[in-house]
C-alpha positions in Angstrom: -19.6 56.4 75.6 -20.5 54.0 73.0 -18.0 51.9 70.9 -17.0 53.1 67.4 -17.8 50.4 64.8 -15.0 48.8 62.6 -14.9 46.9 59.4 -12.6 44.2 60.9 -12.0 42.3 64.1 -9.0 42.3 66.4 -7.7 39.2 67.7 -8.0 40.6 71.4 -11.7 41.2 70.5 -12.5 37.6 69.8 -10.7 36.7 72.8 -12.8 39.2 74.7 -15.7 37.8 73.1 -15.1 34.5 74.8 -16.4 35.9 78.1 -20.0 35.6 78.7 -22.1 38.5 77.3 -25.8 38.5 78.4 -26.8 41.7 76.3 -26.9 40.8 72.6 -26.5 44.2 71.6 -23.2 44.3 73.2 -22.0 40.9 71.3 -19.7 41.6 68.6 -20.1 38.0 66.6 -21.9 34.9 67.3 -19.9 31.9 67.2 -20.7 29.4 64.2 -23.4 26.7 64.8 -22.1 23.1 65.5 -23.8 21.6 62.2 -22.0 23.7 60.1 -18.7 23.0 61.5 -19.3 19.1 61.1 -20.2 20.0 57.5 -17.0 21.8 56.8 -14.8 19.2 58.4 -16.5 16.4 56.2 -15.7 18.5 53.0 -12.4 19.1 54.0 -11.3 15.5 54.7 -13.1 14.6 51.6 -11.1 16.9 49.5 -8.2 15.8 51.3 -8.9 12.1 50.6 -9.4 12.5 47.0 -5.9 14.4 46.8 -4.0 11.8 48.5 -5.9 8.9 46.3 -4.8 11.0 43.1 -1.0 11.4 44.2 -1.0 7.7 44.8 -2.4 6.9 41.5 -0.1 9.5 39.6 2.9 8.6 41.3 2.4 5.0 41.9 0.1 3.3 39.8 0.5 5.1 36.7 3.8 6.0 37.7 5.8 4.4 34.7 3.2 6.0 32.3 3.6 9.4 33.1 7.6 8.8 33.6 7.8 7.5 30.0 5.5 10.5 29.0 7.6 12.9 30.6 10.8 11.4 29.5 9.2 11.3 25.9 8.1 15.0 26.1 12.1 15.7 26.5 14.1 14.0 24.0 13.5 10.8 21.5 16.1 9.0 19.5 14.9 8.3 16.1 16.3 6.2 13.5 17.6 7.8 9.9 16.8 5.3 7.1 19.5 5.4 4.6 18.7 5.5 1.2 19.2 2.4 -0.7 21.6 1.6 -3.3 20.6 1.5 -7.0 20.6 -1.6 -9.0 21.6 -1.3 -12.7 21.6 -3.4 -15.7 25.1 -4.7 -17.4 24.7 -1.3 -19.7 24.3 0.8 -16.9 20.5 1.4 -17.2 18.7 2.0 -13.8 16.2 -0.9 -13.1 14.9 0.7 -9.7 14.5 4.3 -8.3 14.3 5.7 -4.8 11.1 8.0 -5.1 10.6 10.6 -2.2 7.4 9.6 -0.5 5.6 9.8 2.7 5.4 7.4 5.8 2.6 7.5 8.4 3.5 6.2 11.7 1.9 5.6 15.3 3.9 6.7 18.1 2.6 4.5 21.2 3.9 6.5 23.6 1.4 9.4 22.5 -1.7 7.4 21.9 -4.6 8.1 24.1 -5.0 5.5 26.9 -8.7 5.7 26.4 -10.0 2.8 24.1 -12.6 4.7 22.4 -10.3 7.6 21.7 -7.9 4.9 20.2 -10.4 3.3 18.1 -11.7 7.0 16.7 -7.8 7.4 15.7 -7.8 4.0 14.1 -10.8 4.5 12.2 -9.8 7.8 10.9 -6.4 6.5 9.9 -8.2 3.7 8.0 -10.4 6.1 6.1 -7.7 8.0 5.2 -5.3 5.4 4.0 -7.6 2.9 2.8 -6.7 0.4 5.4 -8.9 -1.6 7.9 -9.1 0.0 11.2 -9.0 -3.5 12.6 -5.7 -4.3 10.7 -4.4 -1.1 12.4 -5.3 -1.9 15.9 -4.1 -5.4 15.5 -0.7 -4.0 14.6 -0.7 -1.6 17.3 -1.6 -4.4 19.6 1.1 -6.4 18.5 3.5 -3.7 18.9 2.7 -3.6 22.4 4.4 -1.0 24.6 7.6 -0.6 22.6 8.9 2.9 22.3 10.0 2.8 18.9 7.5 3.9 16.0 5.1 1.7 14.1 4.7 2.2 10.5 1.4 2.2 9.1 1.8 3.1 5.4 4.4 4.1 3.2 4.0 5.7 -0.1 1.2 8.1 1.1 -0.2 10.7 -1.2 0.6 14.2 -0.3 -3.3 15.3 0.0 -3.9 12.5 2.6 -0.7 13.4 4.3 -1.7 17.1 4.7 -5.6 16.1 5.7 -4.0 14.1 8.8 -1.5 16.5 9.5 -4.3 19.1 9.9 -6.3 16.8 12.2 -3.2 16.6 14.4 -4.2 13.1 15.7 -2.4 12.0 19.0 0.3 9.5 18.3 0.3 9.9 14.6 3.7 11.3 13.0 4.0 12.0 9.3 7.4 12.0 7.9 9.4 12.4 4.6 10.9 8.9 3.4 11.6 7.1 0.1 9.6 4.4 -1.7 11.3 1.8 -4.0 10.0 2.0 -7.4 11.0 -0.8 -10.1 11.1 0.2 -13.8 8.5 -2.0 -15.6 7.5 -3.9 -12.5 5.7 -6.6 -15.0 9.3 -7.3 -16.6 11.9 -6.7 -13.8 10.1 -7.8 -10.5 11.4 -11.3 -10.7 15.1 -10.2 -10.9 15.0 -7.1 -8.7 12.6 -8.2 -6.0 10.3 -6.8 -3.6 11.0 -5.1 0.2 9.1 -5.6 3.2 9.2 -5.1 7.0 11.9 -6.9 8.6 10.6 -9.6 11.2 9.8 -8.0 14.7 12.5 -10.3 16.4 15.1 -9.4 13.9 18.1 -7.3 14.6 17.1 -4.9 11.8 13.6 -4.5 13.0 13.8 -0.7 12.8 10.5 1.5 12.0 10.7 2.4 8.3 13.2 0.1 7.1 12.7 -2.2 4.5 14.7 -5.4 3.4 14.7 -7.5 0.7 12.1 -10.4 0.4 13.0 -11.8 -3.0 15.2 -11.2 -6.0 18.6 -9.5 -5.9 17.1 -7.1 -3.3 17.1 -10.3 -0.8 20.3 -11.6 -1.7 22.4 -8.4 -2.0 20.5 -6.5 0.8 23.4 -6.0 3.0 25.2 -4.4 0.1 22.3 -1.9 -1.0 21.2 -1.3 2.5 23.7 1.2 3.6 23.8 1.9 7.5 21.3 3.3 9.6 21.8 6.6 11.5 20.2 8.5 14.3 18.8 11.8 15.3 17.9 13.0 18.8 14.7 14.9 18.8 13.2 16.9 21.5 9.2 16.5 21.5 6.4 18.2 23.4 3.5 16.3 25.0 1.6 15.7 22.1 4.7 14.3 20.1 5.4 17.2 17.9 9.1 17.8 17.3 10.3 21.1 18.6 14.0 20.6 17.7 16.4 17.9 16.6 20.0 17.1 15.9 21.9 14.5 14.1 23.7 11.7 16.5 24.9 9.8 13.7 24.7 10.2 9.8 23.3 7.3 8.0 25.4 6.2 5.1 23.9 5.6 1.4 23.9 1.8 0.1 26.2 0.7 -2.5 25.1 0.2 -6.1 24.8 -3.3 -7.7 25.3 -3.8 -11.4 23.8 -6.9 -12.7 24.9 -9.1 -15.7 21.4 -8.5 -17.1 20.7 -7.1 -20.3 17.5 -4.8 -19.7 16.6 -4.6 -23.6 17.1 -8.5 -24.0 14.9 -9.0 -20.9 12.1 -6.6 -22.3 12.2 -8.6 -25.6 12.0 -12.1 -23.9 9.2 -11.3 -21.6 7.2 -9.7 -24.3 7.5 -12.5 -26.8 7.0 -15.3 -24.1 4.1 -13.2 -22.3 2.3 -13.0 -26.1 2.9 -16.7 -27.0 1.5 -17.8 -23.6 -1.6 -15.7 -24.2 -2.0 -17.3 -27.9 -1.8 -20.9 -26.3 -3.8 -19.8 -23.3 -0.9 -21.4 -21.2 -1.4 -20.7 -17.4 2.7 -19.6 -16.8 6.1 -19.6 -18.3 9.5 -19.1 -17.6 13.1 -18.5 -19.4 16.5 -18.1 -18.8 19.4 -16.7 -21.0 22.9 -17.3 -20.1 26.4 -16.2 -21.4 27.8 -20.1 -21.9 31.2 -18.5 -21.5 30.7 -17.2 -17.9 27.5 -18.4 -16.7 26.4 -14.7 -16.5 22.6 -14.2 -16.5 21.6 -12.1 -19.3 18.0 -12.4 -18.6 15.4 -14.2 -16.6 11.7 -14.0 -16.9 8.9 -15.9 -14.7 5.2 -15.3 -15.4 3.2 -14.5 -13.7 5.1 -12.7 -11.0 4.0 -10.1 -8.2 4.3 -6.4 -9.0 7.2 -5.4 -6.6 6.0 -1.7 -6.9 2.7 -2.7 -5.1 4.6 -4.8 -2.4 7.1 -1.8 -1.8 4.4 0.6 -1.2 2.4 -1.6 1.1 -0.8 -3.4 0.5 -3.3 -5.0 3.2 -3.1 -8.3 4.9 -6.3 -9.1 3.0 -4.7 -8.3 -0.4 -1.3 -10.1 0.3 -3.3 -13.3 1.4 -5.2 -12.9 -2.0 -1.8 -13.0 -3.8 -0.7 -16.1 -1.6 -4.0 -17.8 -2.4 -3.5 -17.4 -5.9 -3.6 -20.5 -7.8 -1.3 -19.3 -10.4 1.5 -18.8 -7.8 2.7 -15.7 -8.6 5.4 -15.5 -5.7 7.0 -18.5 -7.2 10.0 -17.6 -9.3 9.6 -20.4 -11.8 13.2 -20.1 -13.7 14.8 -21.0 -10.5 12.3 -23.0 -8.3 9.9 -24.3 -10.8 10.1 -28.2 -11.4 9.1 -29.8 -14.6 10.1 -33.0 -16.4 12.4 -31.9 -19.4 11.1 -33.7 -22.2 13.3 -34.5 -24.9 15.5 -31.6 -24.1 17.5 -34.0 -22.0 18.7 -36.0 -25.0 21.7 -34.1 -25.7 23.0 -34.8 -22.3 22.3 -38.5 -22.7 24.0 -38.6 -25.9 27.3 -37.1 -24.3 27.1 -39.8 -21.8 26.7 -42.6 -24.3 29.3 -41.3 -26.4 31.8 -41.0 -23.3 31.0 -44.6 -22.0 31.2 -46.0 -25.6 27.9 -47.3 -25.4 27.3 -46.4 -29.1 29.3 -44.8 -31.8 27.9 -41.8 -33.5 27.9 -43.2 -36.7 26.0 -46.3 -36.0 22.2 -46.3 -37.3 19.4 -47.8 -35.5 16.1 -48.6 -37.2 13.2 -46.8 -35.5 9.8 -48.1 -36.9 7.9 -46.3 -34.4 8.1 -48.1 -31.0 10.0 -50.9 -29.3 8.3 -53.8 -27.1 9.9 -55.4 -24.2 8.9 -58.4 -22.3 8.0 -58.7 -18.6 10.7 -59.6 -16.3 8.0 -61.8 -14.6 6.1 -62.9 -17.3 7.7 -63.0 -20.8 4.5 -63.5 -22.2 3.6 -60.0 -21.2 5.0 -57.4 -23.1 5.2 -53.4 -22.9 5.2 -51.0 -25.7 7.1 -47.9 -25.7 6.3 -45.4 -28.6 8.4 -42.8 -30.5 6.4 -39.8 -32.0 6.9 -40.9 -35.3 8.9 -43.8 -37.5 12.0 -42.3 -38.4 13.5 -45.1 -40.0 17.3 -45.3 -39.7 19.0 -42.9 -37.8 22.4 -42.0 -36.4 23.1 -40.0 -33.3 23.1 -36.7 -35.2 19.7 -37.4 -36.7 18.5 -38.9 -33.5 19.0 -35.4 -32.1 17.6 -33.5 -34.9 14.3 -35.5 -35.2 14.1 -36.1 -31.6 13.8 -39.8 -31.8 12.5 -41.6 -28.4 13.4 -45.0 -29.6 17.2 -44.3 -30.2 17.2 -42.7 -26.7 15.4 -45.7 -25.1 18.1 -47.9 -26.8 21.2 -46.1 -25.6 19.8 -44.9 -22.4 18.1 -48.2 -21.2 19.2 -50.8 -23.9 17.6 -52.8 -26.5 18.7 -55.7 -28.7 22.5 -55.9 -28.8 23.1 -52.6 -27.3 23.5 -52.6 -23.5 22.6 -48.9 -22.7 23.8 -46.7 -20.2 21.6 -48.1 -17.3 20.3 -45.9 -14.6 23.5 -45.8 -12.5 25.5 -44.1 -15.2 22.4 -42.0 -16.3 22.2 -40.6 -12.9 25.9 -40.0 -12.8 26.2 -38.3 -15.8 23.1 -36.2 -15.4 24.4 -35.1 -12.1 27.7 -34.1 -13.6 25.7 -31.8 -16.0 24.2 -30.0 -12.9 20.8 -31.9 -12.5 19.4 -33.1 -9.1 21.4 -30.4 -6.9 21.5 -26.6 -6.9 24.1 -24.5 -8.8 24.1 -21.8 -6.1 22.8 -18.9 -8.2 22.7 -15.6 -6.6 18.7 -15.6 -6.3 16.4 -16.6 -3.4 14.5 -20.1 -3.8 16.6 -22.2 -6.0 15.6 -25.8 -5.7 17.7 -29.0 -6.9 15.5 -30.5 -8.9 15.4 -34.6 -9.1 17.4 -37.4 -11.0 15.1 -40.5 -9.8 17.1 -43.9 -9.0 15.8 -47.0 -7.8 16.8 -46.1 -4.4 14.7 -42.9 -4.6 11.7 -44.9 -6.1 11.6 -47.5 -3.3 12.1 -44.9 -0.5 9.5 -42.6 -1.8 6.6 -44.4 -3.4 7.5 -48.1 -2.1 8.0 -49.1 -5.7 10.3 -51.4 -7.8 12.4 -50.1 -10.6 11.6 -51.2 -14.0 13.3 -51.0 -17.3 10.3 -48.6 -18.3 11.6 -46.3 -15.6 14.9 -46.2 -17.4 13.4 -45.6 -20.7 11.5 -42.6 -19.2 14.5 -41.2 -17.8 16.5 -41.5 -21.1 13.7 -39.1 -22.7 13.2 -36.6 -19.8 9.7 -37.8 -18.8 8.3 -39.7 -15.5 9.7 -38.5 -12.1 13.0 -36.5 -13.6 12.3 -32.9 -12.8 14.7 -29.9 -13.4 14.3 -26.1 -13.4 14.6 -23.8 -16.4 17.8 -22.5 -14.9 19.3 -25.9 -14.9 18.6 -26.7 -18.4 20.2 -23.3 -19.2 23.4 -24.1 -17.5 23.5 -27.8 -18.8 22.9 -26.5 -22.4 25.6 -24.1 -21.8 28.1 -26.8 -20.7 27.3 -28.3 -24.4 27.6 -24.9 -26.0 31.2 -24.5 -24.4 32.2 -28.1 -24.8 32.1 -29.2 -21.2 32.2 -26.2 -18.6 29.1 -26.2 -16.2 29.4 -22.7 -14.7 27.5 -21.3 -11.5 25.0 -19.2 -13.0 25.1 -15.5 -11.3 23.3 -12.4 -11.8 25.6 -9.7 -10.0 28.1 -8.5 -12.1 29.8 -6.0 -9.5 29.4 -3.9 -6.5 29.9 0.1 -7.0 30.0 2.9 -4.3 27.7 5.8 -5.1 30.3 7.4 -6.8 30.8 4.7 -9.5 34.0 3.2 -8.0 34.2 -0.5 -8.3 34.1 -2.3 -4.6 33.8 -5.8 -5.7 33.6 -7.9 -9.0 31.8 -11.2 -9.8 33.9 -13.5 -12.1 32.8 -16.8 -13.5 32.9 -19.8 -11.2 33.2 -23.3 -12.4 30.7 -26.1 -10.9 32.2 -28.8 -12.8 34.3 -30.0 -15.7 32.6 -32.7 -17.8 34.7 -35.3 -18.8 34.0 -36.3 -22.2 36.2 -35.7 -25.5 35.7 -32.8 -27.7 34.4 -35.0 -30.4 31.7 -36.0 -28.2 30.6 -32.4 -27.9 31.1 -31.7 -31.3 28.6 -34.7 -32.4 25.8 -33.3 -30.1 26.3 -30.0 -30.8 25.9 -30.9 -34.5 22.8 -32.7 -33.8 21.3 -29.5 -32.1 22.6 -27.7 -35.3 20.8 -29.9 -37.5 17.6 -29.5 -35.5 17.6 -26.1 -37.2 19.2 -26.8 -40.5 17.6 -30.0 -41.4 14.2 -30.2 -43.4 13.6 -33.0 -40.5 14.6 -30.9 -37.6 12.0 -30.2 -35.1 13.5 -26.6 -34.9 13.5 -26.0 -38.6 11.5 -22.8 -38.2 14.6 -21.2 -36.9 16.5 -22.1 -40.2 16.0 -18.5 -41.7 17.4 -16.6 -38.9 20.7 -14.2 -39.7 22.6 -16.4 -37.3 23.5 -19.9 -37.0 21.3 -21.5 -34.4 21.7 -24.8 -32.7 18.6 -26.0 -30.6 16.4 -28.8 -28.8 12.9 -29.2 -28.3 11.0 -30.8 -25.6 7.3 -31.8 -25.2 7.0 -33.0 -21.6 4.2 -34.8 -19.8 2.0 -32.4 -17.4 -0.8 -32.9 -15.1 -4.2 -33.1 -16.6 -3.2 -34.8 -19.9 -1.6 -31.6 -20.9 2.0 -31.1 -22.2 4.9 -28.7 -21.3 6.5 -26.8 -24.2 10.3 -26.5 -24.1 13.2 -25.4 -26.1 16.8 -24.8 -25.6 19.0 -23.1 -27.8 22.5 -21.4 -28.4 24.1 -19.1 -31.1 26.0 -18.2 -32.9 26.9 -22.0 -33.3 30.4 -21.3 -34.1 30.9 -19.2 -31.0 28.2 -19.2 -28.7 27.4 -16.0 -26.9 23.8 -16.9 -25.6 21.9 -19.7 -24.4 18.2 -19.7 -24.1 15.8 -22.4 -21.9 12.3 -21.7 -22.4 9.2 -23.1 -20.9 5.8 -22.8 -21.5 3.5 -24.5 -18.9 1.1 -26.6 -20.5 1.5 -24.8 -23.7 1.7 -28.1 -26.0 4.3 -29.3 -28.4 7.9 -27.9 -28.0 7.6 -26.0 -31.3 5.2 -23.4 -29.3 8.3 -22.5 -27.6 10.6 -22.5 -30.7 8.5 -19.4 -31.8 9.7 -17.6 -28.7 13.4 -18.6 -29.1 13.1 -17.6 -32.8 11.8 -13.9 -32.1 14.4 -13.3 -29.0 17.4 -14.5 -31.3 16.6 -12.4 -34.3 16.7 -9.4 -32.0 19.7 -10.5 -30.4 21.4 -10.9 -33.9 20.3 -7.2 -34.9 21.3 -5.7 -31.7 24.2 -7.5 -30.0 26.1 -9.4 -32.5 
């Protein structure tokens, strides 16, 4: 009886088949060939080896990377950048705005590990954002393996952001933000300042956060910044946010009201810039103060950087170009520019001479046009020190009005029977007016200036001090160096009869609802120990500079307000001249002091034209 065929094989049949069968027809199956068994074994062990190596690589070699990726795929903590406080002028006009914008970040945890893939992402970001792919790659490299975001660009246009979003580039995040914009940046950038990323090692090194780099944005950054919040986001493996919650709310920054008058600042800026262009001067600066408090009513430095451009972000190349600009746009010339004062120093020397009883205000000195003094080593050798013209007989009021050099050589360094103040007393009195030291203005970058002395000259130049040095100091030439702010503060002390105030630009801090948090009042730096009569004589001399037909500021005589002023023409490099003027008005009850400088602008009367335009506006609109 024959065996029926089946489609499967029982275990027992396999065992039976192990017995020797001589009839091939009766064999149920054939045993596999030995070569095939070997090949299958090799394949099996090869696959097993690859699997083991892969497991080792994933768990040991790249375990940290995938662990962080796995962690990132669950929850991430991101900062909530607070809205920065608003900056207002003294009349409530806003000088800045927080404009909604878009910021592009890199998330290092989700960037591809493959270098060519990363390069492709940097290339695409560079194309879309107008940045160098190399700069982006360098920034990512410097950022390293940090888990926080790296900002690539802020203030990104919406179409660009949409384009990048549609590409869904790994490791690229696009988020809503706010961009700081400055009202009329040409006019107000110096006062307000610009923002930038904090240093990487700073406590405030938070992606998207901006800190003040200049102006009041820097000085009052802690007040304006607010408090950083935090949100917890659940993200997928590509970094996409699937859900999020607020762990800590951010707190809006407080507002800052300045003492600055925005309308006055526009007028001062435009008048100064127009005059600078007319005389083809490279730069200029001006300060306006309230002589009764030291409040800064206006402050201008030309040229300046455009704060809006820097707030939005520029390339390293563009930033370096600004740094290398020979016009030095980052320099706030009002507080950090150093210049010889020229004849604007004469009112302060006059106060000192009267207080020290070097001369009486009524004594006349004959000014022929120069004085000549012999060498201390060889009397046969003489030195001549010129005036700008022969003035004839002048007393102190006349000498200030016509700006006589010879008169101030005499009262400063001595000549004939007048002993003069001498360098020691000149140094002491100029220091009392605030020269040679910082006034602690609430703006960054203030420098102390310089009042030269014999010791300073010996240490700095390895040279002896001569009578000519004292003469030069007496008329604001040589090594004497001041800032426009110092000159304004000293002139204010003449206007108010003896008080040097600390200049300040912040008036008060307000919460976002307008409530007063802190107010800033006047602070005295020094009270100058000179009589009221001494100040009245000097003030009259400055008034006659405008009112007298011979006065150097007589072009302001037709203003609708009585003005007192003093011009200055100071030596500049390349045999050029700096143009200065200081002024205050109204003469009887001063409410504004001006100090105006035009670098290499020529005679001081060039600056007088700016003062005239500004004070005409002030008389019409503020008095």
